[in-house]
Structures are given as structure tokens and as C-alpha cells.
N, CA and C atoms as a LAMMPS dump frame, in Angstrom:
ITEM: TIMESTEP
0
ITEM: NUMBER OF ATOMS
342
ITEM: BOX BOUNDS ff ff ff
-5.0000000000000000e+02 5.0000000000000000e+02
-5.0000000000000000e+02 5.0000000000000000e+02
-5.0000000000000000e+02 5.0000000000000000e+02
ITEM: ATOMS id mol type element x y z
1 1 1 N -415.639 -277.743 346.223
2 1 2 C -414.988 -276.879 345.489
3 1 3 C -415.842 -275.469 346.302
4 2 1 N -414.297 -273.993 346.107
5 2 2 C -415 -273.285 346.654
6 2 3 C -414.385 -272.501 344.863
7 3 1 N -415.993 -272.23 344.697
8 3 2 C -416.423 -271.321 342.925
9 3 3 C -416.869 -270.238 343.447
10 4 1 N -417.147 -269.827 343.04
11 4 2 C -417.948 -267.418 342.642
12 4 3 C -419.114 -268.11 343.547
13 5 1 N -419.638 -267.285 343.903
14 5 2 C -421.063 -267.18 344.106
15 5 3 C -421.671 -266.806 342.879
16 6 1 N -421.141 -265.973 341.805
17 6 2 C -422.328 -265.984 340.185
18 6 3 C -421.908 -266.792 339.923
19 7 1 N -420.797 -268.126 339.663
20 7 2 C -420.78 -269.531 339.032
21 7 3 C -421.632 -270.24 338.892
22 8 1 N -422.403 -270.641 337.959
23 8 2 C -423.727 -271.63 337.823
24 8 3 C -423.655 -272.584 338.776
25 9 1 N -424.347 -273.695 338.972
26 9 2 C -423.673 -274.715 339.919
27 9 3 C -423.709 -275.915 338.971
28 10 1 N -422.749 -276.318 339.004
29 10 2 C -422.509 -277.758 338.51
30 10 3 C -423.454 -278.389 338.951
31 11 1 N -424.008 -278.318 339.69
32 11 2 C -425.478 -278.997 340.43
33 11 3 C -426.586 -279.452 339.155
34 12 1 N -426.559 -278.318 339.436
35 12 2 C -427.462 -277.014 338.191
36 12 3 C -427.787 -277.651 337.024
37 13 1 N -426.71 -277.399 336.135
38 13 2 C -426.519 -277.807 335.308
39 13 3 C -427 -279.761 334.485
40 14 1 N -426.178 -280.016 336.419
41 14 2 C -426.724 -281.938 335.905
42 14 3 C -427.887 -282.288 335.52
43 15 1 N -428.938 -281.734 336.623
44 15 2 C -429.693 -281.706 336.661
45 15 3 C -430.61 -281.031 335.39
46 16 1 N -430.47 -280.5 335.027
47 16 2 C -431.261 -279.542 334.066
48 16 3 C -430.883 -280.545 332.576
49 17 1 N -429.946 -280.972 332.324
50 17 2 C -429.686 -282.201 331.567
51 17 3 C -430.264 -283.674 331.901
52 18 1 N -430.288 -284.172 333.281
53 18 2 C -430.928 -284.931 332.681
54 18 3 C -432.815 -285.123 333.362
55 19 1 N -433.139 -283.769 333.393
56 19 2 C -434.891 -283.446 332.763
57 19 3 C -435.058 -283.103 330.961
58 20 1 N -434.102 -282.572 330.724
59 20 2 C -433.985 -283.02 329.466
60 20 3 C -433.934 -283.797 328.487
61 21 1 N -433.225 -284.789 329.097
62 21 2 C -433.167 -286.086 328.759
63 21 3 C -434.438 -287.149 329.017
64 22 1 N -435.27 -287.115 330.105
65 22 2 C -435.634 -287.394 330.629
66 22 3 C -437.132 -287.476 330.16
67 23 1 N -437.929 -285.812 329.151
68 23 2 C -438.578 -285.646 328.925
69 23 3 C -438.783 -286.371 327.392
70 24 1 N -437.669 -285.806 326.928
71 24 2 C -437.687 -286.333 325.52
72 24 3 C -437.851 -287.913 325.746
73 25 1 N -438.488 -288.694 324.619
74 25 2 C -438.254 -290.075 324.791
75 25 3 C -437.088 -290.878 323.615
76 26 1 N -436.344 -289.995 323.144
77 26 2 C -435.069 -290.507 322.366
78 26 3 C -434.096 -290.678 323.444
79 27 1 N -434.191 -289.519 323.617
80 27 2 C -432.54 -288.908 325.026
81 27 3 C -433.663 -289.679 326.329
82 28 1 N -433.697 -290.293 326.755
83 28 2 C -434.555 -291.076 328.005
84 28 3 C -432.718 -292.261 328.027
85 29 1 N -431.895 -292.662 326.169
86 29 2 C -431.482 -293.785 326.56
87 29 3 C -429.746 -293.327 326.551
88 30 1 N -429.531 -291.293 326.977
89 30 2 C -428.398 -291.057 326.712
90 30 3 C -428.434 -291.259 328.93
91 31 1 N -428.754 -291.22 329.305
92 31 2 C -429.76 -291.28 330.672
93 31 3 C -428.097 -291.475 331.368
94 32 1 N -428.038 -292.688 331.21
95 32 2 C -426.772 -293.552 331.838
96 32 3 C -425.415 -293.776 331.434
97 33 1 N -425.472 -291.709 330.31
98 33 2 C -424.329 -291.133 330.061
99 33 3 C -424.092 -290.01 330.974
100 34 1 N -425.392 -289.509 331.444
101 34 2 C -424.86 -288.395 332.624
102 34 3 C -424.841 -289.354 334.85
103 35 1 N -423.646 -288.463 334.872
104 35 2 C -423.887 -288.243 336.911
105 35 3 C -425.321 -288.685 336.753
106 36 1 N -425.416 -289.701 338.238
107 36 2 C -426.603 -289.673 338.999
108 36 3 C -425.819 -288.834 340.089
109 37 1 N -426.439 -287.968 340.148
110 37 2 C -426.439 -286.434 341.227
111 37 3 C -427.258 -287.443 342.375
112 38 1 N -426.945 -287.283 343.192
113 38 2 C -427.741 -288.117 345.104
114 38 3 C -428.566 -286.635 345.255
115 39 1 N -427.752 -285.079 345.703
116 39 2 C -428.325 -284.704 346.479
117 39 3 C -426.755 -283.921 346.463
118 40 1 N -426.817 -282.536 346.524
119 40 2 C -425.885 -281.461 346.524
120 40 3 C -425.788 -280.233 347.856
121 41 1 N -424.922 -279.321 347.648
122 41 2 C -425.169 -278.502 349.351
123 41 3 C -423.944 -277.771 348.8
124 42 1 N -424.967 -275.831 348.936
125 42 2 C -423.883 -275.396 348.691
126 42 3 C -423.948 -274.042 350.51
127 43 1 N -422.435 -273.8 350.201
128 43 2 C -422.521 -273.113 351.99
129 43 3 C -421.553 -271.779 352.188
130 44 1 N -421.854 -271.241 352.825
131 44 2 C -420.935 -269.881 352.512
132 44 3 C -419.951 -269.661 354.012
133 45 1 N -418.967 -269.513 353.36
134 45 2 C -418.476 -269.215 354.908
135 45 3 C -419.571 -268.74 356.659
136 46 1 N -419.804 -267.73 355.867
137 46 2 C -420.434 -266.988 357.677
138 46 3 C -421.352 -268.672 357.765
139 47 1 N -421.681 -269.527 356.772
140 47 2 C -423.201 -270.198 357.536
141 47 3 C -422.497 -271.958 358.172
142 48 1 N -421.03 -272.023 356.792
143 48 2 C -420.224 -273.067 357.778
144 48 3 C -419.278 -272.32 358.91
145 49 1 N -419.355 -270.798 359.386
146 49 2 C -418.831 -270.608 360.577
147 49 3 C -416.829 -270.719 361.052
148 50 1 N -417.411 -270.111 359.251
149 50 2 C -415.468 -270.374 359.042
150 50 3 C -415.015 -268.503 359.166
151 51 1 N -413.835 -268.814 360.377
152 51 2 C -412.84 -267.587 360.239
153 51 3 C -413.151 -266.524 359.227
154 52 1 N -412.898 -266.62 358.597
155 52 2 C -412.716 -265.575 357.387
156 52 3 C -413.818 -264.995 357.574
157 53 1 N -414.877 -265.265 357.332
158 53 2 C -416.661 -264.736 357.574
159 53 3 C -416.984 -263.786 358.583
160 54 1 N -415.74 -263.911 359.401
161 54 2 C -416.383 -262.957 360.569
162 54 3 C -414.976 -261.855 360.834
163 55 1 N -414.01 -262.23 359.315
164 55 2 C -413.133 -260.743 360.072
165 55 3 C -413.099 -259.653 358.801
166 56 1 N -412.982 -258.864 359.94
167 56 2 C -412.556 -256.808 359.187
168 56 3 C -411.261 -257.313 358.263
169 57 1 N -412.185 -257.489 357.558
170 57 2 C -410.87 -256.825 356.451
171 57 3 C -410.748 -256.204 355.411
172 58 1 N -409.322 -255.088 354.804
173 58 2 C -409.184 -253.927 354.391
174 58 3 C -409.735 -253.799 352.527
175 59 1 N -409.497 -254.903 352.396
176 59 2 C -410.288 -255.375 351.134
177 59 3 C -410.792 -256.6 351.129
178 60 1 N -412.633 -255.734 350.906
179 60 2 C -413.637 -257.753 350.927
180 60 3 C -412.711 -258.362 349.663
181 61 1 N -413.016 -259.821 349.8
182 61 2 C -412.445 -260.987 349.045
183 61 3 C -413.81 -261.529 349.099
184 62 1 N -413.608 -261.803 347.394
185 62 2 C -414.383 -262.978 346.212
186 62 3 C -415.035 -263.267 347.098
187 63 1 N -416.121 -263.307 347.087
188 63 2 C -418.218 -263.915 348.111
189 63 3 C -418.092 -265.159 346.826
190 64 1 N -417.375 -266.33 348.524
191 64 2 C -417.412 -268.175 347.178
192 64 3 C -418.679 -268.553 347.968
193 65 1 N -418.253 -270.108 347.678
194 65 2 C -419.883 -271.387 347.363
195 65 3 C -418.56 -273.052 348.592
196 66 1 N -418.643 -272.889 349.585
197 66 2 C -418.401 -274.513 349.48
198 66 3 C -419.71 -275.205 348.835
199 67 1 N -419.755 -275.881 347.404
200 67 2 C -419.824 -276.656 346.672
201 67 3 C -420.071 -278.494 346.007
202 68 1 N -420.714 -278.936 347.132
203 68 2 C -420.891 -280.348 347.936
204 68 3 C -421.628 -280.793 346.808
205 69 1 N -421.429 -282.525 346.214
206 69 2 C -421.856 -282.936 345.493
207 69 3 C -421.743 -284.337 345.212
208 70 1 N -423.402 -285.741 345.991
209 70 2 C -423.001 -286.356 345.928
210 70 3 C -424.043 -287.636 345.123
211 71 1 N -422.726 -288.321 344.732
212 71 2 C -423.337 -288.801 343.519
213 71 3 C -422.446 -290.491 343.4
214 72 1 N -423.445 -291.474 343.014
215 72 2 C -422.341 -292.56 343.114
216 72 3 C -421.399 -292.506 342.301
217 73 1 N -420.557 -293.908 343.148
218 73 2 C -418.631 -294.191 342.21
219 73 3 C -418.776 -294.104 340.468
220 74 1 N -417.535 -293.12 340.4
221 74 2 C -417.737 -293.605 339.435
222 74 3 C -416.491 -293.04 338.879
223 75 1 N -415.039 -294.578 338.658
224 75 2 C -414.137 -294.315 338.182
225 75 3 C -413.064 -293.468 337.1
226 76 1 N -411.672 -293.544 337.66
227 76 2 C -411.658 -291.958 337.291
228 76 3 C -410.878 -292.468 335.886
229 77 1 N -411.172 -291.597 334.687
230 77 2 C -410.444 -291.924 333.349
231 77 3 C -409.374 -292.861 333.799
232 78 1 N -408.286 -292.17 334.28
233 78 2 C -407.124 -293.52 334.682
234 78 3 C -407.117 -294.601 334.91
235 79 1 N -408.11 -295.324 335.369
236 79 2 C -408.584 -296.794 335.366
237 79 3 C -408.609 -297.453 334.112
238 80 1 N -409.775 -297.006 333.272
239 80 2 C -409.274 -297.306 331.792
240 80 3 C -407.738 -297.948 330.832
241 81 1 N -407.527 -299.127 330.981
242 81 2 C -407.345 -299.689 330.327
243 81 3 C -406.802 -300.588 328.821
244 82 1 N -408.019 -299.561 328.406
245 82 2 C -407.865 -300.402 326.983
246 82 3 C -408.195 -298.947 325.707
247 83 1 N -407.905 -298.685 324.699
248 83 2 C -408.313 -297.143 323.527
249 83 3 C -409.222 -297.532 323.36
250 84 1 N -409.644 -299.148 323.477
251 84 2 C -411.846 -299.341 323.127
252 84 3 C -412.344 -298.651 324.442
253 85 1 N -412.137 -299.416 325.247
254 85 2 C -412.89 -298.653 326.47
255 85 3 C -413.527 -297.495 326.867
256 86 1 N -411.575 -296.215 326.453
257 86 2 C -411.618 -295.006 326.336
258 86 3 C -413 -294.77 325.081
259 87 1 N -412.767 -294.658 324.284
260 87 2 C -413.226 -294.266 323.221
261 87 3 C -414.76 -295.035 323.527
262 88 1 N -415.134 -295.837 323.899
263 88 2 C -417.128 -296.003 324.266
264 88 3 C -416.676 -294.635 325.219
265 89 1 N -416.791 -294.51 326.378
266 89 2 C -416.922 -294.13 327.588
267 89 3 C -417.033 -292.419 327.061
268 90 1 N -415.734 -291.991 325.744
269 90 2 C -415.694 -290.9 325.609
270 90 3 C -416.964 -290.828 324.266
271 91 1 N -416.886 -291.233 323.298
272 91 2 C -418.045 -291.387 323.083
273 91 3 C -419.668 -291.712 323.048
274 92 1 N -420.118 -292.233 325.022
275 92 2 C -421.388 -292.04 325.215
276 92 3 C -421.959 -291.278 325.689
277 93 1 N -420.125 -289.96 326.336
278 93 2 C -420.53 -289.427 327.299
279 93 3 C -420.486 -287.514 326.016
280 94 1 N -420.405 -288.124 325.004
281 94 2 C -420.122 -286.989 324.203
282 94 3 C -421.393 -286.941 323.685
283 95 1 N -421.673 -288.212 322.703
284 95 2 C -423.013 -288.244 321.956
285 95 3 C -424.477 -287.316 322.681
286 96 1 N -424.629 -287.851 324.74
287 96 2 C -425.691 -287.247 325.845
288 96 3 C -425.927 -286.101 325.841
289 97 1 N -423.995 -285.298 325.372
290 97 2 C -424.303 -283.892 325.797
291 97 3 C -424.898 -283.151 324.483
292 98 1 N -423.925 -283.98 323.216
293 98 2 C -424.507 -283.223 321.439
294 98 3 C -426.469 -283.775 321.784
295 99 1 N -426.065 -284.415 321.939
296 99 2 C -427.902 -284.894 321.852
297 99 3 C -428.764 -283.57 322.795
298 100 1 N -428.538 -283.794 323.928
299 100 2 C -429.42 -282.116 324.745
300 100 3 C -429.05 -281.378 324.327
301 101 1 N -428.154 -280.717 322.949
302 101 2 C -427.953 -278.92 322.303
303 101 3 C -428.634 -279.37 321.953
304 102 1 N -428.63 -279.716 320.735
305 102 2 C -429.064 -280.342 319.072
306 102 3 C -430.309 -280.108 319.95
307 103 1 N -430.995 -280.697 320.04
308 103 2 C -432.696 -282.277 320.973
309 103 3 C -432.992 -280.025 321.399
310 104 1 N -432.125 -279.458 322.404
311 104 2 C -433.193 -278.437 323.018
312 104 3 C -432.727 -276.589 322.546
313 105 1 N -432.501 -276.905 321.097
314 105 2 C -432.278 -276.019 320.162
315 105 3 C -430.855 -275.367 320.878
316 106 1 N -429.597 -275.811 320.6
317 106 2 C -428.574 -275.393 321.549
318 106 3 C -427.944 -275.599 320.33
319 107 1 N -427.513 -275.776 318.888
320 107 2 C -426.827 -275.69 318.275
321 107 3 C -425.88 -275.498 318.471
322 108 1 N -426.12 -274.021 318.612
323 108 2 C -424.42 -272.889 318.328
324 108 3 C -423.391 -273.124 318.644
325 109 1 N -424.172 -273.463 320.007
326 109 2 C -423.093 -274.126 321.429
327 109 3 C -422.485 -275.341 321.226
328 110 1 N -422.876 -276.499 320.621
329 110 2 C -422.395 -277.289 319.704
330 110 3 C -421.482 -277.131 319.275
331 111 1 N -421.241 -275.879 317.971
332 111 2 C -420.9 -275.92 317.114
333 111 3 C -419.477 -275.095 317.813
334 112 1 N -419.266 -274.399 318.381
335 112 2 C -418.629 -273.82 319.478
336 112 3 C -417.699 -274.503 319.765
337 113 1 N -418.423 -275.833 320.877
338 113 2 C -417.351 -276.624 320.998
339 113 3 C -416.984 -277.852 320.561
340 114 1 N -416.979 -278.293 318.694
341 114 2 C -417.051 -278.216 318.311
342 114 3 C -415.807 -277.975 317.129
């Protein structure tokens, strides 16, 4: 994707969540519900040699980064065929997020989400 350079990196958020879960004894059980990021790369248009980066434009454009994430393959939610399986996946992900927020003093974020 090409988000703004000012937007927090999804890879950074994933790494923080996985680290916090690993550090907490009870949190380790939720690691299986958070994507397993193998690597990530952020590159600017000029680093990629894209023409736009070198054009003299009358109005500057918003700085963006190409952000690439490499992780194991996960099936899209559309592949889930039963409501029970969907509830299981959704519940596991939600529990992982809730555990991370509550165990690290971010209950106010959890309340906003709910």
C-alpha cells in the first residue's frame, strides 16, 4: 500500500502487539491469533526511482511510502464456510486485541472500540 509517511506502520503495530503478548505469560496463548510477520519494507518514491519523485510540480504532493508486508499465507474470511468457524476466528482475534489493550493499560481504547 501507499499510505502517508505520517501514518504509523502496520508492521510496527504488529511487532509491538506480538512482543507484548510474548512478554506476558497469559498473553502467549493469544499469539496464534496475531499474524506472523516475516519481514516488512518501507520505501519512498525516490528510493524506488519513480518519475513522480523527480518531477518539478507546481503543487507538492503528499509524501507517501510503499509499505510491503511479508507473512505466512492466511485464508481470506470469505473462505470460511460456516458461521461457527467465522465466530471462532473472529472471537480469537478479538480476544487477542482485548487482552493486549487491557493488560497494557489501554482500557480506554477498548471502551471506545466496543
